[in-house]
BAMAR-697612 format. One record per residue (C-alpha): residue in three letters; chain; x, y, z. Coordinates in nm, 4 decimals. Layout:
  rest  kette         X         Y         Z
   Ala      A         X         Y         Z
...
END
This chain:
  rest  kette         X         Y         Z
   Met      A   20.7027  -12.2759   18.6823
   Lys      A   20.6189  -12.6498   18.7201
   Glu      A   20.2735  -12.5722   18.8777
   Leu      A   20.1978  -12.2975   18.6087
   Gly      A   20.2644  -12.5457   18.3192
   Leu      A   20.0295  -12.7696   18.5035
   Ile      A   19.7434  -12.5354   18.5606
   Val      A   19.7961  -12.3536   18.1593
   Phe      A   19.7735  -12.7803   18.0658
   Ala      A   19.4705  -12.8215   18.2909
   Val      A   19.2833  -12.4937   18.1524
   Val      A   19.3746  -12.6101   17.7717
   Leu      A   19.2555  -12.9666   17.8870
   Val      A   18.9352  -12.8638   17.9877
   Leu      A   18.8709  -12.6080   17.7088
   Phe      A   18.9936  -12.8619   17.4207
   Phe      A   18.7185  -13.1089   17.6069
   Ser      A   18.4603  -12.8170   17.6240
   His      A   18.4817  -12.7301   17.3310
   Ala      A   18.5649  -13.0744   17.1340
   Pro      A   18.1746  -13.1438   17.0157
   Ala      A   18.1923  -12.7999   16.8278
   Phe      A   18.4502  -12.9110   16.6045
   Ala      A   18.3763  -13.2497   16.6054
   Asn      A   18.0166  -13.2411   16.4260
   Asp      A   17.8930  -13.0581   16.1120
   Asp      A   17.5941  -12.8857   16.2875
   His      A   17.6058  -12.6136   16.0131
   Lys      A   17.6149  -12.9105   15.6932
   Thr      A   17.2894  -13.0783   15.8275
   Gln      A   16.9229  -13.0517   15.7104
   Pro      A   16.6885  -12.8280   15.9197
   Lys      A   16.4582  -12.9982   16.0684
   Pro      A   16.0955  -13.0063   15.9052
   Lys      A   15.8340  -12.7711   16.0392
   Pro      A   15.5393  -12.9162   16.1313
   Pro      A   15.2215  -12.8665   15.8892
   Val      A   15.0187  -12.5894   15.9146
   Val      A   14.6507  -12.6433   15.9421
   Val      A   14.4350  -12.4388   15.7185
   Gln      A   13.9847  -12.3502   15.7885
   Gln      A   13.8508  -12.4293   15.5143
   Ala      A   13.5716  -12.1055   15.4813
   Pro      A   13.2389  -12.2818   15.4859
   Asp      A   13.0606  -12.3574   15.1211
   Thr      A   12.8162  -12.1060   15.0879
   Asp      A   12.7376  -12.1857   14.7516
   Arg      A   12.3734  -12.2414   14.7255
   His      A   12.3042  -12.1864   14.3481
   Thr      A   12.0826  -12.4697   14.3129
   Glu      A   11.8492  -12.4373   14.6008
   Asn      A   11.8301  -12.0356   14.5878
   Leu      A   11.7623  -12.1119   14.1709
   Leu      A   11.4887  -12.3183   14.2474
   Gly      A   11.3400  -12.2256   14.5565
   Ala      A   11.2866  -11.8932   14.4197
   Ala      A   11.1255  -12.0132   14.0856
   Ala      A   10.8654  -12.1775   14.3115
   Ile      A   10.7975  -11.9797   14.5476
   Ser      A   10.7512  -11.7128   14.2820
   Met      A   10.5118  -11.9409   14.0570
   Ile      A   10.2901  -11.9375   14.3761
   Ala      A   10.3090  -11.6210   14.4747
   Thr      A   10.2340  -11.5042   14.0989
   Asp      A    9.9146  -11.7275   14.1606
   Ala      A    9.8171  -11.5807   14.4478
   Leu      A    9.8695  -11.2485   14.3115
   Lys      A    9.7172  -11.3013   13.9869
   Glu      A    9.4251  -11.0212   14.0503
   Gln      A    9.6145  -10.8040   14.1548
   Gln      A    9.7959  -10.5412   13.9132
   Tyr      A   10.1430  -10.5372   13.8793
   Gly      A   10.0943  -10.8741   14.1144
   Ala      A   10.4173  -11.0693   13.9406
   Val      A   10.6222  -10.7379   13.9661
   Lys      A   10.5253  -10.7240   14.3202
   Val      A   10.6210  -11.0908   14.3583
   Phe      A   10.9200  -11.0657   14.1487
   Ala      A   11.0861  -10.7359   14.3998
   Ala      A   10.9429  -10.9482   14.7204
   Thr      A   11.1206  -11.2862   14.6210
   Val      A   11.4517  -11.1210   14.5121
   Val      A   11.4344  -10.9452   14.8423
   Ser      A   11.3810  -11.2180   15.0799
   Ala      A   11.6566  -11.3769   14.9248
   Ala      A   11.8578  -11.1544   15.0100
   Leu      A   11.7110  -11.1028   15.3897
   Ile      A   11.7947  -11.4744   15.3809
   Glu      A   12.1319  -11.4608   15.2434
   Ser      A   12.2206  -11.2365   15.4670
   Ala      A   12.1466  -11.4423   15.8282
   Gln      A   12.2826  -11.7339   15.6379
   Ser      A   12.6578  -11.8483   15.8524
   Gly      A   12.9672  -11.7677   15.6043
   Gly      A   12.8391  -11.4206   15.5151
   Tyr      A   12.6534  -11.2190   15.2656
   Asn      A   12.7098  -11.4401   14.9147
   Gly      A   12.6327  -11.2353   14.6413
   Ser      A   12.6107  -11.5085   14.3538
   Asn      A   12.3322  -11.6819   14.5373
   Val      A   12.0792  -11.3925   14.5491
   Gly      A   12.1312  -11.3490   14.1498
   Tyr      A   12.0314  -11.7036   14.1163
   Ala      A   11.7263  -11.6315   14.3355
   Ala      A   11.7016  -11.3580   14.1093
   Leu      A   11.7144  -11.6041   13.8025
   Gly      A   11.5004  -11.8061   13.9806
   Ala      A   11.2413  -11.5623   14.0681
   Ala      A   11.2228  -11.4527   13.7005
   Phe      A   11.1774  -11.7575   13.5566
   Gly      A   10.8956  -11.8722   13.8239
   Thr      A   10.7283  -11.5076   13.7298
   Val      A   10.7566  -11.5539   13.3885
   Gly      A   10.6542  -11.8966   13.3553
   Ala      A   10.3309  -11.8305   13.5963
   Cys      A   10.2577  -11.5223   13.3602
   Ala      A   10.2773  -11.7487   13.0196
   Val      A   10.0180  -11.9455   13.1889
   Tyr      A    9.7778  -11.6997   13.2945
   Leu      A    9.7786  -11.4517   13.0195
   Lys      A    9.6025  -11.7143   12.7906
   Lys      A    9.3069  -11.6885   13.1161
   Asn      A    9.3251  -11.2786   13.1472
   Phe      A    9.5565  -11.2877   13.3642
   Ile      A    9.5993  -10.8644   13.4845
   Gly      A    9.8895  -10.9198   13.7608
   Cys      A   10.1715  -10.9175   13.5012
   Gly      A   10.2968  -10.5673   13.5215
   Met      A   10.0938  -10.4831   13.2221
   Pro      A    9.7533  -10.2528   13.3051
   Phe      A    9.5097  -10.3829   13.1511
END
């Protein structure tokens, strides 16, 4: 009987020391470990509004001057400039941005109307009006 009591005492002692750390600390009350920061990749900046506006205005002015002898030359220049801007925009990295094409259309309109205003004083026939 004495040996059974000694074995039970030894088992209880082993269990006590093996489970003592679970009762000795407050793991459930400690703060959680901070998570590592999440790295967010930014999309490339595809806003080229100024470049499209000024570039389309310059190109349409030069092209309108070149087509000043053709009937509806300014309309052709405007359409070609906007289509070219859309093609260039779709080929750029970062995907298609319709806002950039809108700015190119505004620039093409400004350049074409500006060239027409200059050349209408000199009997310019290419501004979309059949003279």
